[in-house]
PLY file of the C-alpha trace (Angstrom):
ply
format ascii 1.0
element vertex 223
property float x
property float y
property float z
element edge 222
property int vertex1
property int vertex2
end_header
56.55 6.76 10.09
54.66 7.68 13.19
51.02 6.61 13.07
48.53 9.45 13.49
45.82 8.63 16.05
42.37 8.24 14.54
41.10 10.95 16.90
43.56 13.45 15.47
42.71 12.57 11.89
39.06 13.14 12.67
39.36 15.96 15.16
41.70 18.32 13.35
39.68 18.05 10.16
38.16 21.24 8.88
35.71 22.36 6.29
35.38 22.42 2.55
32.71 22.95 -0.08
33.17 21.76 -3.63
31.44 24.70 -5.26
32.72 25.38 -8.76
33.79 28.91 -9.55
30.98 30.81 -11.30
31.27 32.22 -14.79
33.48 35.28 -15.08
31.70 38.48 -14.13
28.82 36.73 -12.35
27.20 39.08 -9.83
26.83 38.08 -6.18
24.43 39.45 -3.60
26.78 38.69 -0.71
30.50 38.96 -0.24
31.82 35.58 -1.49
32.74 33.18 1.31
35.90 31.06 1.13
36.01 28.11 3.54
39.48 26.94 4.60
39.78 23.44 6.00
42.41 22.15 8.38
44.51 19.08 9.07
43.06 16.05 7.21
40.08 18.17 6.12
37.78 17.44 3.20
35.00 19.25 1.40
32.31 16.94 2.78
32.74 18.51 6.21
30.94 21.70 5.08
27.58 20.08 4.30
25.88 21.56 7.37
27.53 24.95 6.93
26.40 25.14 3.32
22.81 24.44 4.33
22.95 27.06 7.11
24.39 29.72 4.82
21.93 28.99 2.02
19.07 29.18 4.52
20.43 32.63 5.37
20.15 33.71 1.75
23.50 32.78 0.22
23.56 31.22 -3.23
25.77 28.31 -4.21
27.80 30.65 -6.41
28.76 32.66 -3.35
30.24 29.76 -1.36
33.64 28.32 -2.17
36.00 25.73 -0.74
39.76 26.03 -0.85
41.34 22.58 -0.90
45.03 22.00 -0.31
47.60 19.42 0.77
47.40 19.59 4.57
50.70 17.74 5.00
52.75 20.54 3.45
53.93 23.76 5.06
51.13 26.14 5.97
53.17 28.80 4.18
52.76 26.93 0.91
49.06 26.44 1.57
48.68 30.15 2.32
50.33 31.04 -0.99
47.88 28.73 -2.75
45.02 30.37 -0.83
46.17 33.76 -2.09
45.94 32.50 -5.67
42.52 30.97 -5.02
41.12 34.19 -3.56
42.30 36.05 -6.66
40.38 33.53 -8.79
37.22 34.00 -6.74
37.47 37.79 -6.98
38.07 37.66 -10.72
35.14 35.33 -11.35
32.63 37.04 -9.08
33.64 40.63 -9.68
33.75 41.17 -5.91
36.39 43.38 -4.33
36.78 41.25 -1.19
35.98 37.82 0.21
35.00 36.60 3.65
37.02 33.71 5.08
35.71 31.01 7.41
38.31 28.62 8.76
38.45 25.68 11.15
41.33 24.07 13.03
44.66 24.33 11.17
42.89 26.42 8.56
43.33 29.27 11.02
47.08 29.19 10.48
46.73 29.09 6.70
44.35 32.05 6.81
46.46 34.02 9.28
49.63 33.60 7.24
47.81 34.72 4.09
46.33 37.78 5.78
49.39 38.88 7.76
52.42 37.68 5.82
51.29 37.59 2.19
49.42 40.90 2.05
45.97 39.34 1.93
44.30 41.64 4.46
42.91 44.20 1.96
41.16 41.36 0.10
39.45 40.00 3.22
36.38 41.86 4.50
35.71 39.55 7.45
37.45 36.51 8.91
35.72 33.95 11.13
37.80 31.33 12.90
35.97 28.30 14.30
38.17 26.35 16.73
41.18 27.68 14.84
44.68 26.69 15.91
45.65 30.35 15.80
48.26 30.06 18.56
48.97 26.37 17.97
48.02 23.24 19.89
50.04 20.71 21.86
47.92 18.02 20.18
50.10 18.54 17.12
52.80 16.48 18.84
51.01 13.42 17.44
51.74 14.34 13.82
55.15 16.00 13.79
56.15 13.93 10.75
54.32 16.60 8.74
55.61 20.14 8.17
52.15 21.55 8.91
52.12 20.00 12.38
55.64 21.15 13.19
54.44 24.67 12.46
51.27 24.14 14.51
53.12 23.04 17.64
53.50 25.79 20.30
56.90 27.45 20.20
57.45 26.94 16.47
59.13 29.61 14.37
55.98 29.74 12.23
53.79 30.65 15.22
56.33 33.15 16.52
56.10 34.98 13.20
52.36 34.80 12.55
51.35 35.82 16.08
53.79 38.72 16.35
52.51 42.27 16.19
48.87 43.05 15.48
46.84 39.83 15.46
43.89 41.49 13.70
45.42 43.93 11.23
43.74 46.44 8.95
40.05 47.06 8.40
39.10 43.38 8.32
36.49 42.32 10.88
37.63 39.34 12.96
35.65 36.91 15.10
36.40 33.55 16.72
34.42 30.74 18.32
36.07 28.38 20.81
35.15 26.02 23.65
36.73 24.40 26.72
35.25 21.09 25.48
37.21 21.27 22.21
39.65 18.52 23.18
42.02 19.12 20.25
42.97 22.78 20.40
45.05 22.72 23.57
44.82 25.06 25.29
41.37 25.87 23.91
42.04 29.60 24.32
44.55 29.29 21.48
41.76 30.19 19.06
41.08 33.67 20.47
42.72 36.59 18.68
43.61 39.88 20.30
41.37 42.55 18.80
38.75 40.08 17.53
35.24 39.50 18.80
35.90 36.23 20.63
32.92 33.97 21.40
33.22 31.39 24.18
30.92 28.44 23.43
29.94 26.67 26.66
30.70 23.14 25.52
31.35 21.98 22.00
33.84 19.45 20.64
36.30 20.18 17.87
34.42 18.13 15.30
31.06 19.06 16.80
31.57 22.66 15.68
31.21 21.52 12.07
27.59 20.49 12.61
26.71 23.02 15.31
23.96 24.97 13.58
23.86 27.60 16.34
27.54 28.43 15.91
27.39 28.22 12.13
24.33 30.46 12.17
26.21 32.97 14.31
29.09 32.88 11.82
26.69 33.47 8.93
25.15 36.41 10.76
28.60 37.84 11.50
29.43 37.77 7.79
26.04 38.97 6.58
25.63 41.83 9.03
0 1
1 2
2 3
3 4
4 5
5 6
6 7
7 8
8 9
9 10
10 11
11 12
12 13
13 14
14 15
15 16
16 17
17 18
18 19
19 20
20 21
21 22
22 23
23 24
24 25
25 26
26 27
27 28
28 29
29 30
30 31
31 32
32 33
33 34
34 35
35 36
36 37
37 38
38 39
39 40
40 41
41 42
42 43
43 44
44 45
45 46
46 47
47 48
48 49
49 50
50 51
51 52
52 53
53 54
54 55
55 56
56 57
57 58
58 59
59 60
60 61
61 62
62 63
63 64
64 65
65 66
66 67
67 68
68 69
69 70
70 71
71 72
72 73
73 74
74 75
75 76
76 77
77 78
78 79
79 80
80 81
81 82
82 83
83 84
84 85
85 86
86 87
87 88
88 89
89 90
90 91
91 92
92 93
93 94
94 95
95 96
96 97
97 98
98 99
99 100
100 101
101 102
102 103
103 104
104 105
105 106
106 107
107 108
108 109
109 110
110 111
111 112
112 113
113 114
114 115
115 116
116 117
117 118
118 119
119 120
120 121
121 122
122 123
123 124
124 125
125 126
126 127
127 128
128 129
129 130
130 131
131 132
132 133
133 134
134 135
135 136
136 137
137 138
138 139
139 140
140 141
141 142
142 143
143 144
144 145
145 146
146 147
147 148
148 149
149 150
150 151
151 152
152 153
153 154
154 155
155 156
156 157
157 158
158 159
159 160
160 161
161 162
162 163
163 164
164 165
165 166
166 167
167 168
168 169
169 170
170 171
171 172
172 173
173 174
174 175
175 176
176 177
177 178
178 179
179 180
180 181
181 182
182 183
183 184
184 185
185 186
186 187
187 188
188 189
189 190
190 191
191 192
192 193
193 194
194 195
195 196
196 197
197 198
198 199
199 200
200 201
201 202
202 203
203 204
204 205
205 206
206 207
207 208
208 209
209 210
210 211
211 212
212 213
213 214
214 215
215 216
216 217
217 218
218 219
219 220
220 221
221 222
């Protein structure tokens, strides 16, 4: 089996937050936020984001992490995300969720929204260094179905990027940087029809502890 470079294992990681689902019918002051991690992601990566969101007024019962097997097809992960969102909506009583993704989590989110009918359940979607149009860096992990789909030119990308990239009434925003180093080209994150934010210089992993960017994401969702 091809060895995955340590940089890729670290750099394509995304976010997560091990917040238990609240009791059924629990009221929330904000639209619940679902964080979607990426390749080799873990819940510990959302520590800074959780602090930023809570400083902005979010409660722990409004922040959720969707965990999944990042080696499997992003289509499978997206189907699992759909089920998770339904759980969050049922438990919180909310009509919609907000999604924040990082890295490969962009593909999982995009497939859910565009191919599995998830758009009406998503009020706003924020993509931080998302691999929304793929990355050539995925060539280092093509032993996994998820990376095959993330490589530019894949059938998965051809499907998920076709047509309207920001469908329905969902509000979309992205954050990306020429210093990313993992999303190649770095402009892969930007979505047509979204509010795309160019960050002067931030690394792929650096975004996860960038309080300025995370604060901007929180404001995008809360506004």
